[in-house]
C-alpha positions in Angstrom: -6.3 -39.1 22.4 -6.9 -36.7 19.6 -7.4 -38.1 16.1 -7.4 -34.7 14.3 -5.3 -35.8 11.3 -7.5 -38.9 10.8 -10.7 -36.8 11.2 -9.5 -34.1 8.9 -8.7 -36.8 6.2 -12.2 -38.3 6.8 -13.8 -34.9 6.3 -11.9 -34.5 3.1 -12.6 -38.0 1.9 -16.3 -37.9 2.9 -15.8 -41.0 5.1 -16.8 -39.5 8.6 -19.3 -42.3 9.5 -16.7 -45.0 8.9 -13.9 -43.2 10.7 -16.3 -42.3 13.6 -17.3 -45.9 13.9 -13.7 -47.1 14.0 -12.9 -44.6 16.7 -16.0 -45.7 18.6 -14.7 -49.3 18.5 -11.3 -48.2 19.7 -12.9 -46.3 22.6 -15.1 -49.2 23.4 -12.2 -51.7 23.4 -10.0 -49.4 25.7 -12.6 -48.2 28.2 -15.9 -50.1 27.6 -18.0 -47.4 26.0 -17.9 -44.5 23.5 -19.9 -41.4 24.5 -20.6 -38.2 22.7 -18.2 -36.4 25.0 -15.5 -38.9 24.0 -16.1 -38.2 20.3 -15.9 -34.5 21.0 -12.6 -35.0 22.8 -11.4 -37.0 19.8 -11.9 -34.0 17.6 -15.4 -34.5 16.1 -17.7 -31.5 15.9 -21.1 -31.7 17.7 -22.8 -31.2 14.2 -20.8 -34.2 12.8 -21.8 -36.4 15.7 -25.5 -35.3 15.2 -25.4 -36.0 11.5 -23.2 -39.1 11.4 -23.4 -40.6 14.8 -26.4 -43.0 14.1 -24.8 -44.4 11.0 -21.4 -44.7 12.7 -23.0 -46.5 15.7 -24.7 -49.0 13.3 -21.4 -49.6 11.5 -19.6 -50.2 14.8 -22.3 -52.5 16.1 -22.2 -54.5 12.7 -18.4 -54.7 12.9 -18.5 -55.8 16.6 -21.1 -58.5 16.0 -19.0 -59.9 13.1 -16.0 -60.2 15.3 -17.9 -61.8 18.1 -19.6 -64.3 15.7 -16.2 -65.1 14.3 -17.2 -64.0 10.7 -14.5 -61.3 10.4 -11.5 -62.2 8.4 
């Protein structure tokens, strides 16, 4: 699945880490993981993954833990 419109919007709005984390969570929920190759297939550039991947991963983990702990609204 390509998320080019979503990613283009994130580039414009300077929200790449948040969008990348959301896509990571979607990938994780559908296939059990989210690899760099998956993110490239979704439409992210390698440079974007290198720059924002760490922050996106932390955001995804934080969101995931909140849902498991039942703290999410």
